[in-house]
C-alpha positions, 0 to 999 in steps of 0.5 A, a space after each residue: 158188752 164183751 163175749 163170755 170167756 174163761 180166764 186162766 190165771 196163776 195166783 201170786 200167793 200160792 202159785 196155783 192156777 185158777 179159772 173164772 168164767 165171765 158173762 157177756 156183761 163182764 160179771 164173774 159167774 163161776 170160779 174154779 178152785 186152785 190147781 197146782 198144774 195148768 193142765 189140771 185147770 184146763 181139764 176143769 174148764 173142759 169139765 165145766 163145759 161138759 156139765 154146765 148144761 145138765 141142771 142136776 149138776 147144780 147144787 143150790 145153796 142158801 146161807 142166811 141171806 146169801 144164795 150160791 151154787 156149786 157146779 159138780 162133775 159127774 163124780 160129784 166133785 165141785 168144779 165151779 163155785 158161784 158168786 154170792 147172790 141176794 135172792 134165789 131169783 138172782 142165783 137162778 139167773 146166774 145158773 142160766 148164764 152159766 148154762 148158756 155161756 160155758 159150753 162155747 166160751 173161749 179160754 184166755 190164758 193170763 198166767 
């Protein structure tokens, strides 16, 4: 087991900055979109920390047998996307993990 954490990395494909939130078991529970500037990525992580505790900010989605969620900021913009889950129960556990881990997770810069 490790501590939950955000990781910032720079894509070698498009030179954009992305973040991932990993839970204590090492699983990725939230992914950020690409940002041209590292500071924008850092700002997105701050927004995730602020919005993650608010259940209304989670958009729960179903596509066939795939269950996902998006975390949205107060302005409605998506600030994080989940992995795909095989059940709504597993998706809810993912949301619970983000609510618990995101507010206090430190950030490591891998870029």
